[in-house]
C-alpha positions as CSV (number, residue, x, y, z in Angstrom):
1,M,-6.3,10.6,-32.2
2,D,-5.5,6.9,-31.5
3,G,-8.5,5.0,-30.2
4,C,-10.9,7.8,-31.0
5,V,-14.4,6.5,-31.6
6,K,-15.7,8.5,-34.5
7,T,-19.1,10.1,-34.2
8,L,-21.3,7.2,-34.1
9,L,-25.1,7.1,-33.9
10,L,-26.1,4.2,-31.6
11,C,-29.8,4.0,-31.9
12,L,-31.3,2.3,-28.8
13,M,-34.8,1.2,-28.6
14,V,-36.4,2.9,-25.6
15,I,-39.9,2.1,-24.7
16,L,-41.5,5.3,-23.6
17,E,-44.5,5.0,-21.4
18,R,-47.0,7.3,-23.0
19,R,-50.8,7.3,-23.3
20,S,-50.5,5.8,-26.7
21,S,-48.0,3.2,-25.5
22,A,-46.0,3.9,-28.6
23,A,-42.4,3.0,-29.0
24,A,-39.9,5.7,-29.8
25,L,-36.4,5.5,-31.2
26,Q,-33.9,7.4,-29.1
27,C,-30.4,7.9,-30.7
28,V,-27.4,8.4,-28.5
29,R,-24.2,10.0,-29.9
30,V,-21.1,8.5,-28.5
31,N,-17.9,10.5,-29.1
32,F,-15.0,9.5,-26.9
33,C,-11.3,8.5,-27.2
34,T,-9.4,5.9,-25.2
35,N,-5.8,5.7,-24.2
36,A,-4.4,2.5,-22.7
37,T,-2.5,2.7,-19.4
38,V,-1.4,0.2,-16.7
39,L,-2.3,0.7,-13.1
40,R,-0.2,-1.0,-10.4
41,T,-0.7,-1.7,-6.7
42,R,0.5,-4.0,-4.0
43,V,-1.7,-6.1,-1.7
44,A,-1.4,-5.5,2.0
45,C,1.3,-7.4,3.9
46,H,0.0,-10.8,5.1
47,S,1.1,-14.2,6.4
48,C,3.1,-16.0,3.7
49,T,1.2,-19.1,4.4
50,I,-2.0,-17.6,3.0
51,S,-0.6,-16.0,-0.1
52,M,-2.5,-18.4,-2.2
53,L,-5.7,-17.3,-0.6
54,R,-5.1,-13.6,-1.2
55,S,-6.4,-12.1,-4.4
56,C,-5.9,-8.8,-6.3
57,P,-8.5,-6.1,-6.1
58,A,-11.4,-6.5,-8.6
59,G,-10.2,-6.1,-12.1
60,F,-6.5,-6.6,-11.3
61,R,-4.2,-9.5,-12.0
62,Q,-1.2,-10.6,-10.1
63,T,2.1,-9.6,-11.6
64,P,4.1,-12.8,-12.3
65,G,7.2,-13.1,-10.1
66,S,6.3,-10.2,-7.9
67,G,5.8,-12.1,-4.6
68,A,8.3,-11.2,-2.0
69,R,9.0,-11.6,1.8
70,D,9.5,-7.8,2.2
71,C,7.2,-6.6,4.9
72,T,5.9,-7.0,8.4
73,F,2.3,-7.4,9.4
74,H,0.6,-7.5,12.8
75,I,-1.4,-10.2,14.5
76,R,-3.4,-9.2,17.6
77,T,-4.0,-12.0,20.0
78,S,-6.1,-11.9,23.1
79,S,-3.2,-10.4,25.0
80,L,-0.4,-9.3,22.6
81,R,0.2,-7.6,19.3
82,L,2.8,-9.6,17.3
83,H,5.0,-8.2,14.6
84,V,5.4,-11.0,12.1
85,P,7.5,-11.1,8.8
86,G,5.1,-11.4,5.9
87,C,4.6,-11.4,2.2
88,S,3.1,-9.2,-0.5
89,F,2.8,-9.2,-4.2
90,E,2.1,-6.7,-7.0
91,C,-1.2,-6.5,-9.0
92,Y,-1.7,-4.7,-12.3
93,Q,-4.7,-3.7,-14.4
94,E,-4.6,-2.6,-18.1
95,V,-7.2,0.1,-18.4
96,E,-8.4,2.4,-21.1
97,V,-8.6,6.0,-19.9
98,K,-11.6,7.6,-21.5
99,S,-11.5,11.2,-22.9
100,C,-13.8,13.1,-25.2
101,C,-13.0,13.5,-28.8
102,P,-12.3,17.1,-29.9
103,G,-15.5,19.1,-30.1
104,F,-17.5,17.0,-27.6
105,W,-17.9,17.5,-23.8
106,G,-19.6,16.2,-20.7
107,P,-19.2,13.1,-18.5
108,D,-20.4,10.9,-21.4
109,C,-19.0,13.0,-24.2
110,A,-22.5,13.2,-25.7
111,A,-22.8,17.0,-25.9
112,E,-21.5,18.8,-29.0
113,C,-19.8,22.1,-29.0
114,P,-21.7,25.1,-30.5
115,E,-22.0,25.0,-34.3
116,R,-20.3,21.7,-35.2
117,A,-17.8,19.4,-33.5
118,D,-15.4,19.5,-36.4
119,T,-15.6,23.3,-36.6
120,P,-16.6,24.3,-33.0
121,C,-17.3,27.9,-32.3
122,S,-17.7,28.6,-36.1
123,G,-14.0,28.1,-36.4
124,H,-13.3,31.4,-34.7
125,G,-12.8,30.3,-31.1
126,A,-12.0,27.5,-28.7
127,C,-14.6,25.3,-27.1
128,S,-14.4,24.1,-23.5
129,D,-14.6,20.4,-24.4
130,G,-13.6,17.2,-22.7
131,L,-15.0,15.3,-19.7
132,G,-14.9,18.3,-17.5
133,G,-15.8,20.8,-20.1
134,T,-18.8,23.2,-20.2
135,G,-19.3,23.6,-24.0
136,V,-18.8,27.4,-23.8
137,C,-17.0,29.1,-26.7
138,S,-14.1,31.5,-26.1
139,C,-13.9,33.7,-29.2
140,Q,-10.1,33.9,-29.9
141,Q,-10.1,35.8,-33.2
142,P,-10.5,39.5,-32.8
143,G,-13.9,40.9,-33.7
144,F,-16.0,37.8,-33.2
145,V,-18.8,37.4,-30.5
146,G,-21.8,35.2,-29.9
147,T,-22.5,31.8,-28.4
148,S,-20.7,30.1,-31.3
149,C,-18.6,33.2,-32.3
150,E,-21.0,33.6,-35.2
151,D,-21.3,37.4,-35.2
152,C,-19.1,40.5,-35.3
153,T,-18.7,42.9,-32.5
154,P,-20.7,46.1,-33.0
155,G,-19.1,48.4,-35.6
156,R,-17.3,45.6,-37.5
157,Y,-18.3,43.7,-40.7
158,G,-17.2,41.2,-43.2
159,P,-16.5,37.4,-43.1
160,T,-13.5,38.0,-40.8
161,C,-15.0,40.8,-38.8
162,S,-11.8,42.7,-39.3
163,S,-13.3,45.7,-41.2
164,E,-14.5,48.6,-39.1
165,C,-17.5,50.8,-40.0
166,S,-16.8,54.5,-40.8
167,C,-20.3,56.0,-40.9
168,V,-20.2,59.5,-39.2
169,H,-23.9,60.4,-39.4
170,G,-25.5,57.2,-40.5
171,L,-26.1,53.5,-39.9
172,C,-23.6,50.9,-41.0
173,D,-24.5,47.6,-42.7
174,S,-22.5,45.7,-40.0
175,G,-22.2,42.0,-39.1
176,I,-20.5,39.0,-40.6
177,A,-22.7,39.3,-43.8
178,G,-22.6,43.1,-43.9
179,S,-21.0,45.2,-46.6
180,G,-20.1,48.2,-44.4
181,Q,-22.2,50.5,-46.5
182,C,-23.5,53.6,-44.7
183,T,-27.2,54.7,-44.7
184,C,-27.0,58.5,-43.9
185,F,-29.2,60.3,-41.6
186,S,-31.4,63.2,-42.9
187,G,-29.3,66.1,-44.1
188,Y,-26.1,64.1,-44.6
189,S,-24.5,62.6,-47.6
190,G,-21.3,61.0,-48.8
191,P,-19.9,57.5,-48.5
192,T,-19.3,58.0,-44.8
193,C,-22.3,60.4,-44.3
194,D,-20.0,63.2,-43.3
195,R,-21.4,65.9,-45.6
196,E,-24.3,68.1,-44.5
197,R,-27.0,69.0,-47.1
198,P,-29.1,72.2,-46.5
199,E,-31.3,71.3,-49.5
200,C,-32.9,68.4,-47.6
201,A,-34.9,70.8,-45.5
202,A,-36.9,71.9,-48.6
203,L,-38.1,68.3,-49.2
204,G,-40.2,68.3,-46.0
205,C,-39.7,64.6,-45.5
206,L,-42.5,62.9,-43.5
207,Q,-42.3,61.4,-40.0
208,N,-39.9,58.5,-39.7
209,S,-38.2,59.4,-43.0
210,R,-35.1,61.3,-43.9
211,C,-33.4,63.1,-46.8
212,V,-30.9,60.9,-48.7
213,E,-28.9,61.3,-51.9
214,E,-29.3,58.7,-54.5
215,A,-25.9,57.2,-55.3
216,A,-26.6,56.8,-59.0
217,T,-28.1,60.2,-59.9
218,G,-27.0,62.4,-57.0
219,L,-30.7,63.5,-56.5
220,L,-32.2,64.1,-53.1
221,R,-35.2,62.2,-52.0
222,C,-37.0,61.1,-48.8
223,Q,-36.3,57.6,-47.5
224,C,-37.7,55.7,-44.5
225,L,-35.5,55.6,-41.5
226,H,-33.6,52.4,-40.6
227,G,-36.2,50.1,-39.0
228,Y,-39.1,51.5,-41.0
229,Q,-40.5,50.6,-44.4
230,K,-42.7,52.4,-47.0
231,S,-46.4,51.7,-46.8
232,G,-48.3,54.0,-49.1
233,Q,-47.3,57.5,-48.1
234,Q,-46.2,56.4,-44.6
235,C,-43.1,54.9,-43.0
236,L,-44.2,52.2,-40.7
237,P,-42.0,50.4,-38.1
238,I,-40.5,47.1,-39.3
239,D,-41.0,44.0,-37.0
240,P,-37.9,41.9,-37.5
241,C,-39.5,39.0,-35.6
242,L,-41.7,38.4,-38.7
243,Q,-38.6,37.4,-40.6
244,N,-37.3,34.5,-38.4
245,V,-34.2,36.3,-37.3
246,C,-33.9,34.2,-34.1
247,H,-33.0,30.5,-33.6
248,A,-35.7,28.0,-34.0
249,H,-35.6,27.4,-30.2
250,A,-35.6,31.1,-29.3
251,A,-38.3,33.6,-28.7
252,C,-38.2,36.9,-30.6
253,V,-39.4,40.2,-28.9
254,H,-40.0,43.3,-31.0
255,T,-38.4,46.1,-29.0
256,G,-38.7,49.0,-31.5
257,P,-38.5,49.9,-35.1
258,G,-36.2,47.4,-36.7
259,Q,-35.1,46.2,-33.3
260,H,-35.6,43.0,-31.4
261,T,-34.1,40.6,-28.8
262,C,-33.7,36.9,-29.2
263,T,-34.0,34.8,-26.0
264,C,-33.4,31.0,-26.0
265,N,-36.4,29.0,-24.8
266,H,-36.4,27.1,-21.5
267,G,-34.1,24.1,-21.8
268,Y,-31.8,25.9,-24.2
269,S,-28.8,28.2,-23.8
270,G,-27.2,30.7,-26.1
271,D,-27.5,34.2,-27.4
272,G,-30.8,33.6,-29.1
273,R,-29.3,33.5,-32.6
274,V,-27.7,30.2,-31.6
275,C,-29.4,28.0,-29.0
276,V,-28.0,24.7,-27.7
277,A,-30.1,22.2,-25.9
278,V,-29.2,22.1,-22.2
279,D,-28.4,18.5,-20.9
280,P,-28.4,18.8,-17.1
281,C,-26.5,15.5,-16.9
282,Q,-23.5,17.2,-18.4
283,S,-23.1,19.6,-15.5
284,Q,-22.5,18.2,-12.0
285,Q,-24.2,15.0,-12.9
286,G,-27.5,16.8,-13.1
287,G,-27.5,17.0,-9.3
288,C,-27.4,13.2,-8.9
289,S,-25.1,11.5,-6.5
290,V,-22.1,10.2,-8.5
291,A,-21.6,7.4,-6.0
292,S,-25.2,5.9,-6.1
293,Q,-27.1,7.4,-9.0
294,R,-27.0,8.0,-12.7
295,C,-28.5,11.0,-14.5
296,V,-31.0,10.2,-17.3
297,Y,-31.5,12.9,-19.9
298,D,-35.2,13.4,-20.6
299,G,-35.1,16.3,-23.0
300,P,-33.8,19.9,-23.2
301,G,-33.3,21.2,-19.7
302,T,-34.8,18.1,-18.0
303,A,-33.4,15.0,-16.5
304,H,-34.0,12.6,-13.6
305,C,-31.9,10.5,-11.2
306,E,-32.0,6.7,-11.2
307,C,-30.4,4.4,-8.6
308,L,-27.3,2.5,-9.9
309,P,-27.4,-1.3,-9.9
310,G,-26.9,-2.6,-6.4
311,F,-28.6,0.5,-4.8
312,E,-32.2,1.0,-3.7
313,R,-34.3,4.1,-3.4
314,V,-35.2,5.4,0.1
315,P,-38.2,7.7,1.0
316,D,-36.2,10.9,0.8
317,G,-35.4,10.2,-2.9
318,S,-31.7,9.3,-2.4
319,C,-30.2,5.8,-3.0
320,R,-28.5,3.5,-0.6
321,L,-26.5,0.3,-1.0
322,E,-28.5,-2.8,-1.0
323,E,-27.2,-5.2,1.7
324,A,-24.8,-7.6,0.0
325,C,-24.0,-9.7,3.1
326,Q,-25.9,-12.9,3.6
327,P,-25.7,-15.4,6.4
328,H,-23.1,-17.6,4.7
329,T,-21.2,-14.9,2.7
330,C,-18.2,-15.0,4.9
331,H,-16.5,-17.4,7.2
332,R,-17.9,-17.8,10.7
333,N,-14.9,-16.1,12.2
334,A,-15.1,-13.1,9.8
335,D,-17.2,-9.9,9.7
336,C,-19.1,-8.9,6.6
337,T,-19.4,-5.4,5.3
338,T,-21.2,-4.1,2.2
339,V,-18.6,-1.9,0.5
340,G,-20.1,-1.5,-3.0
341,P,-22.9,-2.5,-5.2
342,A,-23.4,-6.3,-4.7
343,T,-19.9,-6.3,-3.2
344,P,-19.4,-7.7,0.3
345,R,-16.1,-7.5,2.1
346,C,-15.1,-10.3,4.4
347,T,-12.6,-9.5,7.1
348,C,-11.2,-12.0,9.5
349,R,-11.7,-11.1,13.2
350,Q,-8.9,-10.3,15.6
351,G,-6.7,-13.3,16.1
352,Y,-7.5,-14.9,12.8
353,V,-5.9,-14.7,9.4
354,G,-7.3,-15.5,5.9
355,N,-9.2,-13.9,3.1
356,G,-12.5,-13.6,5.0
357,K,-14.0,-16.6,3.1
358,V,-11.6,-18.7,5.1
359,C,-10.2,-17.6,8.5
360,Y,-7.7,-19.6,10.5
361,G,-7.3,-19.5,14.2
362,N,-4.2,-20.2,16.3
363,I,-2.4,-23.5,16.4
364,V,-4.3,-24.9,19.4
365,E,-7.6,-23.8,17.9
366,R,-6.8,-25.4,14.6
367,L,-5.8,-28.7,16.2
368,Q,-9.1,-28.7,18.1
369,E,-11.0,-28.0,14.8
370,L,-9.3,-30.8,13.0
371,N,-9.9,-33.2,15.9
372,T,-13.7,-32.4,16.1
373,E,-14.5,-31.8,12.4
374,P,-17.4,-34.1,11.5
375,G,-16.3,-36.5,8.9
376,G,-12.8,-34.9,8.8
377,A,-9.7,-37.0,8.0
378,W,-8.3,-36.4,11.4
379,S,-11.4,-36.3,13.5
380,G,-10.6,-37.9,16.8
381,Q,-7.0,-38.6,15.8
382,L,-5.3,-35.6,17.5
383,S,-6.6,-35.9,21.1
384,A,-3.3,-37.1,22.5
385,A,-1.3,-34.3,20.9
386,I,-3.9,-31.7,22.1
387,S,-3.5,-33.0,25.7
388,L,0.3,-32.7,25.4
389,F,0.5,-29.3,23.7
390,A,-2.5,-27.6,25.3
391,G,-1.5,-28.9,28.8
392,S,2.2,-27.8,28.5
393,V,2.5,-24.9,26.1
394,S,-1.0,-23.8,25.4
395,W,-0.6,-20.0,26.1
396,P,2.4,-19.4,23.8
397,L,0.8,-21.5,21.0
398,Q,-2.3,-19.3,21.3
399,N,-0.6,-15.9,21.8
400,L,2.9,-16.0,20.4
401,G,4.6,-17.0,17.2
402,P,4.9,-17.7,14.4
403,F,5.8,-21.4,14.9
404,T,5.9,-24.5,12.8
405,A,4.4,-27.4,14.8
406,F,5.2,-31.1,14.0
407,V,2.1,-32.7,15.6
408,P,2.1,-36.4,16.2
409,I,-1.2,-38.2,15.5
410,N,-2.7,-40.6,18.1
411,K,-1.0,-43.6,16.5
412,A,2.4,-42.1,17.4
413,F,1.5,-42.3,21.2
414,R,0.9,-46.0,21.3
415,G,2.6,-47.5,24.3
416,T,3.3,-44.1,25.7
417,P,0.4,-42.7,27.8
418,V,0.1,-39.0,27.7
419,K,-0.3,-38.9,31.4
420,T,3.2,-40.3,31.7
421,L,4.6,-37.7,29.3
422,T,3.0,-34.8,31.2
423,A,3.8,-36.1,34.7
424,D,6.9,-33.9,34.9
425,P,6.0,-30.4,33.6
426,S,9.5,-29.5,32.7
427,S,10.0,-32.7,30.6
428,A,6.7,-32.2,28.9
429,R,7.6,-28.6,27.9
430,Y,11.0,-29.9,26.5
431,L,9.1,-32.6,24.6
432,C,6.8,-30.1,23.0
433,Q,9.7,-27.8,22.1
434,L,11.3,-30.8,20.2
435,H,8.2,-30.7,18.0
436,L,8.2,-26.9,17.4
437,V,10.3,-24.6,15.1
438,A,10.5,-20.8,15.3
439,G,9.1,-19.3,12.1
440,V,7.1,-20.8,9.3
441,M,8.5,-23.7,7.3
442,T,6.3,-25.0,4.5
443,L,6.8,-28.4,3.0
444,D,8.6,-27.0,0.1
445,T,11.0,-25.1,2.4
446,L,11.6,-28.2,4.4
447,K,12.5,-30.2,1.3
448,K,15.0,-27.6,0.2
449,S,16.6,-27.4,3.6
450,D,19.5,-29.7,4.7
451,Q,18.5,-29.2,8.3
452,F,16.3,-27.2,10.6
453,Y,16.3,-26.4,14.3
454,T,13.7,-27.0,17.0
455,L,12.9,-24.6,19.8
456,T,15.2,-26.7,22.1
457,G,18.2,-25.7,19.9
458,K,18.5,-29.3,18.6
459,S,19.0,-29.7,14.9
460,A,17.1,-32.0,12.7
461,E,17.2,-33.2,9.1
462,V,14.7,-33.8,6.3
463,D,14.6,-36.9,4.2
464,A,12.8,-36.1,0.9
465,S,14.1,-39.1,-0.9
466,G,10.5,-40.4,-1.1
467,G,9.7,-37.5,-3.5
468,D,6.1,-36.3,-3.4
469,L,4.9,-39.5,-1.8
470,E,6.6,-39.2,1.6
471,T,8.8,-36.7,3.5
472,R,10.4,-37.7,6.8
473,I,12.2,-35.8,9.6
474,R,14.8,-37.0,12.1
475,L,16.3,-35.3,15.1
476,H,20.0,-35.4,15.1
477,G,21.1,-37.9,17.8
478,S,18.0,-40.1,17.2
479,R,17.3,-43.0,14.8
480,K,13.6,-42.4,14.8
481,K,12.1,-40.9,11.6
482,G,8.7,-39.4,11.5
483,A,6.8,-39.3,8.3
484,I,4.7,-36.2,7.5
485,V,1.2,-37.5,6.8
486,Q,-0.3,-34.1,6.1
487,A,1.5,-30.9,5.5
488,G,0.8,-27.3,5.4
489,I,-2.2,-26.9,7.7
490,M,-2.4,-23.2,8.2
491,A,-2.9,-21.3,11.5
492,S,-3.0,-17.6,12.4
493,N,0.4,-17.9,14.2
494,G,2.1,-20.5,12.1
495,M,1.8,-23.9,10.3
496,I,1.1,-27.4,11.3
497,H,2.5,-30.6,9.8
498,L,1.0,-33.9,11.1
499,I,3.6,-36.7,11.7
500,N,3.3,-40.4,12.5
501,K,6.0,-40.6,15.2
502,L,6.7,-39.0,18.6
503,M,10.1,-37.4,18.5
504,D,11.1,-38.1,22.1
505,S,14.5,-39.9,22.0
506,V,16.9,-36.9,22.2
507,A,18.0,-35.8,25.7
508,P,19.0,-32.2,26.4
509,I,22.8,-31.5,26.7
510,V,22.0,-29.6,30.0
511,Q,19.2,-30.9,32.1
512,S,16.6,-28.7,33.6
513,D,16.5,-28.8,37.4
514,A,13.8,-26.6,39.0
515,Q,15.3,-27.4,42.5
516,E,18.7,-25.9,41.8
517,N,20.0,-22.4,41.3
518,M,21.8,-21.3,38.1
519,M,25.3,-21.4,39.5
520,K,24.8,-25.0,40.6
521,I,23.8,-26.1,37.1
522,I,26.8,-24.3,35.6
523,S,29.1,-26.0,38.1
524,D,27.7,-29.5,37.3
525,Y,28.6,-29.5,33.6
526,G,32.1,-29.7,32.3
527,K,31.2,-27.7,29.1
528,F,31.1,-24.6,31.4
529,S,34.6,-25.3,32.8
530,T,35.9,-21.9,31.4
531,L,32.8,-19.9,32.3
532,K,32.6,-21.0,36.0
533,P,36.1,-19.7,37.1
534,L,35.5,-16.5,35.2
535,L,32.3,-15.9,37.1
536,Q,34.2,-16.6,40.3
537,K,37.0,-14.3,39.4
538,A,34.5,-11.5,38.6
539,D,32.7,-12.0,41.9
540,L,29.5,-12.7,40.0
541,E,29.0,-16.2,41.4
542,A,26.7,-15.0,44.2
543,M,24.5,-13.2,41.7
544,L,23.6,-16.5,40.0
545,D,22.5,-17.9,43.4
546,L,20.0,-15.1,44.1
547,P,16.3,-15.8,44.0
548,G,16.0,-14.2,40.5
549,P,14.3,-14.4,38.2
550,I,17.2,-14.1,35.8
551,T,18.2,-15.3,32.3
552,V,21.7,-16.4,31.6
553,F,23.3,-16.9,28.2
554,A,26.1,-19.3,29.0
555,P,28.9,-19.8,26.5
556,I,30.5,-23.3,26.4
557,S,34.3,-23.6,26.9
558,S,35.0,-24.0,23.1
559,A,33.3,-20.6,22.6
560,F,36.0,-18.9,24.7
561,D,38.7,-20.9,22.8
562,L,37.5,-19.2,19.6
563,M,38.2,-15.7,21.0
564,A,41.1,-13.8,19.4
565,E,44.5,-14.7,20.7
566,G,45.4,-12.9,23.9
567,H,41.8,-11.7,24.7
568,L,41.0,-14.3,27.3
569,T,44.5,-14.1,28.8
570,Y,44.0,-10.3,29.1
571,L,40.6,-10.7,30.8
572,R,42.2,-12.9,33.5
573,T,44.7,-10.1,34.4
574,A,44.1,-7.5,37.0
575,E,44.2,-4.9,34.3
576,G,41.4,-6.6,32.4
577,H,39.2,-7.3,35.4
578,A,36.8,-4.4,34.8
579,K,36.2,-5.6,31.2
580,L,35.8,-9.1,32.4
581,V,33.0,-8.0,34.7
582,E,31.3,-6.0,31.9
583,L,31.6,-9.0,29.5
584,L,30.0,-11.4,31.9
585,R,27.2,-9.0,32.9
586,N,26.4,-8.8,29.2
587,H,25.4,-12.5,29.4
588,V,22.8,-11.9,32.1
589,I,19.3,-10.4,32.1
590,T,17.7,-9.7,35.4
591,S,14.1,-9.5,36.5
592,A,13.0,-11.9,33.8
593,A,13.2,-15.7,33.3
594,L,12.7,-15.7,29.5
595,D,11.4,-19.0,28.1
596,V,12.2,-19.8,24.5
597,F,8.7,-18.7,23.3
598,N,9.3,-15.2,24.5
599,I,12.9,-15.1,23.1
600,V,11.8,-15.9,19.5
601,S,8.9,-13.5,19.7
602,T,11.1,-10.6,20.9
603,P,13.4,-8.6,18.6
604,S,15.9,-7.7,21.3
605,V,16.6,-7.7,25.0
606,V,18.8,-5.5,27.3
607,S,21.5,-7.1,29.3
608,L,22.8,-6.3,32.8
609,A,25.6,-4.4,31.0
610,N,22.9,-2.1,29.6
611,Q,23.7,-3.4,26.1
612,V,21.1,-4.4,23.5
613,L,21.2,-8.1,22.5
614,T,19.6,-8.6,19.1
615,I,17.6,-11.8,18.7
616,N,17.2,-13.3,15.2
617,V,15.7,-16.5,13.8
618,T,17.2,-17.9,10.6
619,D,15.0,-19.3,7.8
620,N,15.5,-22.8,9.1
621,G,14.6,-21.9,12.7
622,Q,18.0,-21.5,14.3
623,I,17.9,-19.0,17.2
624,L,20.7,-16.4,17.3
625,V,21.4,-14.1,20.2
626,G,23.9,-11.3,19.4
627,G,25.0,-13.4,16.4
628,A,25.7,-16.5,18.6
629,A,23.7,-19.7,18.1
630,V,21.6,-21.2,20.9
631,L,22.7,-24.9,21.5
632,E,20.2,-25.6,24.2
633,A,17.3,-23.3,25.0
634,A,15.5,-22.3,28.2
635,V,17.1,-24.8,30.6
636,E,15.0,-24.4,33.7
637,A,16.6,-23.6,37.0
638,K,15.1,-22.6,40.4
639,N,15.9,-18.9,39.8
640,G,15.5,-18.6,36.0
641,R,16.4,-19.9,32.5
642,L,19.8,-20.7,31.0
643,Y,20.7,-20.7,27.3
644,V,23.7,-22.7,26.2
645,M,25.6,-20.6,23.6
646,D,28.2,-21.4,21.0
647,G,29.7,-17.9,21.1
648,V,30.8,-15.2,23.6
649,L,28.7,-12.0,23.6
650,V,31.3,-9.2,23.7
651,P,29.6,-5.9,24.4
652,A,30.4,-2.8,22.4
653,S,31.2,-1.0,25.6
654,I,34.5,-2.9,26.1
655,R,35.7,-2.9,22.5
656,P,38.5,-3.0,21.6
657,L,39.0,-5.6,24.2
658,L,42.8,-5.2,24.3
659,P,44.2,-1.7,25.3
660,H,45.8,0.5,22.6
661,R,49.6,0.2,23.3
662,C,52.8,-0.7,21.6
663,D,55.7,-2.4,23.4
664,V,59.1,-1.4,21.8
665,T,62.2,-3.5,22.8
666,E,65.6,-1.7,22.4
667,S,69.1,-3.0,23.1
668,R,72.3,-1.1,23.5
669,I,76.0,-1.9,24.2
670,I,77.7,0.2,26.8
671,K,81.4,-0.2,27.6
672,V,82.5,0.2,31.2
673,G,86.2,0.1,31.4
674,S,87.4,-2.9,29.5
675,S,84.1,-4.8,29.7
676,S,80.8,-4.4,27.9
677,I,77.3,-4.9,29.2
678,C,73.9,-4.9,27.5
679,W,71.0,-3.0,29.1
680,S,67.5,-2.2,28.2
681,P,65.7,1.1,28.9
682,G,63.6,0.8,32.0
683,S,65.7,-1.8,33.8
684,R,66.4,-0.6,37.3
685,Q,69.5,-2.5,38.0
686,V,72.3,-4.0,35.9
687,S,74.7,-6.3,37.7
688,P,76.0,-8.8,35.3
689,P,79.1,-10.8,36.0
690,A,82.3,-9.4,34.5
691,P,82.9,-10.9,31.2
692,P,86.3,-11.4,29.5
693,A,87.8,-8.2,28.1
694,S,87.3,-9.4,24.6
695,A,83.7,-10.4,25.0
696,T,80.6,-8.4,24.1
697,T,77.2,-9.7,25.3
698,S,73.7,-8.6,24.3
699,A,70.6,-9.4,26.4
700,V,67.0,-8.2,26.1
701,L,65.1,-7.6,29.2
702,L,61.3,-7.7,28.7
């Protein structure tokens, strides 16, 4: 067998504590085979930003190229449970599966099957070998019995135990070494002792003897019975135990003339003729706990339990794990648990992500840590940004996400006091959203992207011409470029990039006005010149003036221009009025003024038309609602939030938008007297002027 370790005597020096303090040599027989196999597993789904911190289970290696964004994990904040796209990767381990070589059994393959491992069960049966074996022989060839199938069943004889005794009135020389010859009882003769001899009575044989016929001469004589032997003129019982008929580790008991029983001594098992030393460790681990103890073989029938490394003995004799957790084993925001011998497990607490050795909090917490870290590179350099972000968007940056935050260092705020920036709460929120992106964008992702989108809906570009030395970002519509001075600062709900400029020079395309209702804001901007009259035609204008709260997805005029030909015209007709109302209601959400943080953290919303609007965020942060892009997000109004959209959200309930009908135009010529007129089916009146007699006219009435 491949990988089989041949019977090998490994002699281990074991110091035995005896009175003489002598050293003894204990030899251990190792007989096992190994087969190579590969085990595979995948690590649990986690934030893609911490993949480099995650490791495979002990003994495993990461499979190259197996990393994938193919799962979703959960982050539980103080108030919400977020479903966040994540990463996982495969791990593998090449292991050798141990199995006993043929003829050996037990957990360590140290026990040998009866007789010999290479010819177990005397070659006449099958041994229960292997790791879970018992070492018991099952005699498979007919006629064999015994612990090692070393004997014949009663009444059989010969090397193959296939011959059957035929003695009628006598004893057969049976057994594996027997000849099958019959020893006749008194008064019987013949090869099978089947002939009765009256002459025997005249001999008067003594007690314990019988009349037999000598095979060579045919003469009759007295012979001691089986189990007796001649001693002078007497036949005395034979004690077989005096002839070493039992195994060396068995006790012989004389049970009668020529009869005995062999019983294996304590610590041995077998039929007495074959006795095998009992190793308690080979059966149910000798009563020791597999998880915490190992069984130590002391001698035939005796063993004791010892604690495995990493365990300690307790007063009741059992073993328990030694505490592997020390004060600084895990991160301060992680819990430590001893899960195995000298094996602590570090688990980040709720609201934190990491490998337990390192645990990252939310974006706000991470900024505060960086700003207060003694001797840190950014100690005291983020106070202005913390005042801006924590004062304007603190709750979402602690409880929602994931987000990518471009955080200006204090130098970026020179000449612009934070108090001035935060004086108007709406403007402060807009400024913060210019520095935030939905999803996680690492530095590598940014460099590979032509552009990305902020939470306002504004697009931005990445300038990676500086190579590894410098990467800069610029909002479209602005000349200001901010250099990333430190990238890839991880947080539980996203990633932070520190920049050296405040990105504040791009105005919204629709201004927030917390003093005006939604309809007033729509009326004030020409980009809604198509939407406004449609709202009025559908009698929905008043709804946008109600107290709210409501959320409106407002398509710009060019979005309606992109509708299929004839659709908008049909919606403006009396026949299409019902579908127009349903269409516009699909752009409204009542009972909620959804800010952009809620939108990007929600997979879907239900419109006033009772239709599900799916919300997606692209890899570069663009927000899509029902497949249409958000151009300006969360414009604040007195009664809600408005989202400027580049597409119309047509609900499934009104599709197909145009009715199913075909208009067929048909023309015929009818002669009336000497004149001809042309009419179309469905026309109610035909009164053309009389044409000349030779003229034929054709007209199509639609």
